[in-house]
N, C-alpha and C positions, 0 to 999 in steps of 0.2 A: 329915338332910336336913331343911333349915329348913321352916317352915310357909308356906304361899304368901302367906298374907294378912297384911296390917299392919295396925295400929291408927291409923295417920296418914297417910291418903291426901292428895295435893294438893287443895286447897281446891277444884278445879272437878272432881274425881273422886269417885265415889260409896265407891269401893274401890279398892285398891292390891294387885296380887298379883307378886312377886318370883317368877318362873319358872326363874331361872338355875341351880337345883339339880336340874333335870329335864332328861330327855333325850327327843326326839322318838321315838314320836309323844306320849309323856305331856306334852310341854309343850303341845300343842294340846289334850289332855284337860282338863288342870289350868285353861286359859283358858276352855275350854267350862263348867266348873263354876263359876268364878268370875263369868263374864257371864250365866249362867243365873239368879243372886242378882240381877240388876239389872232395873228395869223399861225399856221401850223408851225410847232417848234418853238415856239415863244414862250417864255415863262411868266406865269402868275404866282405870287404869293400870297397864300391865303391864311389867316388867323383863325383858329377855333378852340373852342373851349374843351375842357377834359370832359368825358362822360359820354354821353349821346352823339355828339358832333363829330369828336375824333374817333368814335367807334363805327359811326356810319359812313360819314362823307369820302373817307378815304376808299373805302370799298367801291362807292359809287363812281367815284373820279377814275378808277381803274378799269370798271365795267364799261365805262363810254370811251375807253381806248387812251385816257391821258396816262402820262406816267409821273410819279412823285419821285423828285430827284432827290429830296431830302426833307426831313423832319428834324425840327429844334424845339424841345421843350422848355418853357419860360413858366415855372410855376403851374397854375391852372389852366395855363393857356399853350397852344402849339402853333408855330409858324411852319406850312407846308409849304416847298417850292415845287409847282406842278408844271411841266411841260406839255404843252397842247399837242394831241395827237393829231 
């Protein structure tokens, strides 16, 4: 299983987390660990797989008070830019 954090996030994001190697509910747990490292208002880019991850994780992100700033589909993966609430 690959480490979730990458060294080179996009210019606007403070961090980038590839969560494609995890299964729910660990996908959201890994997201929580990464977002907790940021200050309110900072951006986190996360990479999710199509299917269960992209269906469930965004719903949980919004329920936690964070905002999804953008979604980019790349084949069977999605890049979400999340602003910490």
